[in-house]
N, C-alpha and C positions, 0 to 999 in steps of 0.2 A: 822724078825726084821723090825721095821718101818723105812723107809728111810726119812730123814729130809731135805726137799728142799724148805722150806718156805722162802719168802723174808723178809727183815728187818721190814716192816711195820706191819707184823702180830706178832711181838714179844710182842706187847701190849695186854692188856685185852680189849681194846676199841672195836675192831670189834666183839669180842665174846659177850661182855656184852651190847653193844650199848652205851658205854660211848661216849658222844659227845665232839667234839673239839669246842672251842669258835670260833665265826665268827666275822671277822673284815672287815672294809671297803675295805682294800687292797685285802682280799680274794675274796670279791664279784666282784671286778673289774678285777682280774687276770683271765687268762685262762691257761689251761694245756699246750696248744701249745706254748704260749708265754714264758713259763718257761722251756720248755722241754730240751733245750740245757744246761742250767745251772743245771737242775736236773740231767742230765746224767753226767755232770762234777763232781758234788759233790758225786754222787753215785759211780762213778769210783774211785774217791779219797778215799772214805770210805772203799771200799773193798780192795784196795791196802794197806791202813793203817791197816786194820784188819789183813792182812797177814804179813805185814812187821814191824809194830809198830815203826814208825819213829818219831811220835810226842811225846811231853811230856805227862805224864799221864792225866793231866787235859784237855789238848787240845784234846787228844784222846777221852775222855769221852764226851766232848762237841760236837765234830764232829759227833759222833754217835747219840747223842741226836738231833742235828740239822737235820741230814738226816732222822731220824725217824719222826720228826715233819713234814718235807717237804713231806715225803712219805705218811704220814697220810692224808695230805691235798690233794695230788694227787689222792689217793684212794677214798677219800670222794667225790671228784668232778667227780664221775662216770668214773674214769680212773684206776680201779683196774688192768685191763689187761696191761695197759701201765706201771704202777708201777712195776708189776711183770716182764715184758719184760726188763725194764731198769735194774732192780736189777739182773736178771738172766745174762744179757749181761755183767754187771759190775763184777759179781762174776767170770764168765768164763774168762774175760780179766785178772783179777787179778791172777787166777790160771795159766795163760799162760805167765805171765810177771815176770821176775826175779826181786828180791828186789833191785838189783844194779841199775835198771832202774826206780825204784819207784819215784824218784825225778821228773821224767817227768810228773807224774800224780798228786803227792801230792806236790804242790807248796806252797810257803809261804802265798799266798792269798786264799788258798782253804777254810780255816775256815772263813775268812772274807766274801767270796762269800756265803758260807752256811748261815752265820748270816744274811746277807743282803737279801737273798732269803726268808728265813724263816720269817724275819721281815715283808717282803712285803706280804707274803701269810697268815701267822697266827698271827703275831704281838706279839707273846710271847717271852720274853727275857730269855736266859739261865742264871741261877744263881747257882754257885757251893757253897756248895754241895746240896742245896735244890732240884734243878731240877733233878739232877742225882739220888738222893734218891727216889724221886717220880717215876722216870722212872724205877728204879730197882724194886720198889714195884709193878708197873703195869706189868712188865715182870714176876715177881714172881706169881702174880695173874693168869696170862695167863698160866704159868706152872702148878700151883696148880689145875686149872680147868681141865687140862689134866690128871695129876698124881693122885690127891686126889678124883676127881669126876669121870671122864670118865674111866681111866684105872683101877681104883679100882672096879667100877661097872661092867666093861666089862671083868673082869678076865685078865687084861692087854693084851687082844687080842692074837696075836701070838708071843709076845715077849718071848724070852727064859728066864728061871729063873735067869740066870746070868745077863742078860741085865736089867731085871726088878729090881734086887737087886742093880745094879749100879745106875739106875735112882733114886731109892728110897734113896740111900745113898747121892747122889748129892743134891736131893731135901731137905733132912733133914738138910744137912750142910748149904745150902743157906738160909733156913728158920731161922736157929739159928743165922746166921750172920746178917740177916736183922732185926730180932727181937731185937737184941742187939743194932743195930744202930738206929732204929726208931720204938720203941714199939707202938706208937700211930698209925702210918701209917699201921703197921702190923695188928692192931686190926680192922681197917677199911677194910683191905683186907680180913681178916678172915670172916667178916660179909658177904661180897659178895660171898665168896667161900661156906659158910654154906648155903646160900640161893640157890645156884646152886645145891649143893649136895642134898638138900631136894627135888628138882624138877626132877633131873635126875634119870631115872629108867633103869634097865637092858634091858628092851624092847627098849630103845633108842640106843642100841649099834649097830648102822648101819654104812654105809660107811661115812656118814657125821661126825659121832662121831670119827671114825678112823682118818679122815682128821684133825679134831680138836686136837686129841691126838698127831698126827704127828707135828703139829705146836707148841704144848705145849712142846714137847721134844726139839725142836729146840730152843725155848725160854729159856728153862732151861740150855741147853748147853752154849748158849751165856751169860746168866746171870752168870753162874759159872765162865766163863773166865774173866768177868769184875770184879768179886768180889775177884779174886786172888791178 
């Protein structure tokens, strides 16, 4: 079974497909070191929120989106290792913290801090439900590139038949839900997926492909949770 340990920023299709983030004046002036403390704070809060679900649904979705955008900016600015380290530490801290103490991490100004930081770095404003729908489609595309392209071509590597059936069932359910919610967005995603499927060959089933499939399963697991 593939173990899924990918951080939040690889939930998107962006790093796989080379989809670029917009560049703003604030992003050009900022440095990773200058925002590292705030990035660690919002990451810690997100992983605690993911575990404990203390925020209202819309705030929960926005915090995830904000942390994703911030993480994408950090990774894009030649700091992938730092982004992974921060998220790994945040996940471990959440695993070792009781939800009774989560209020010490998820304070009322956490979302405000995430909004401010993302606005400074990327300049994009969250709008519900549009931004959340686009985010879910990008995560679905990431999952599809692993499930429909890589795992299908690679005979699902060493996944058991039971696990493969579980993944396929989750993927089919997520696809149906997203198609119903945003058919046009799904059409655009399907074009990207079809293009990758045409290019990927069984000969490409190497360690890099396995790593991408691992990230895709992680993306699907998190997408499935958010669609419930």
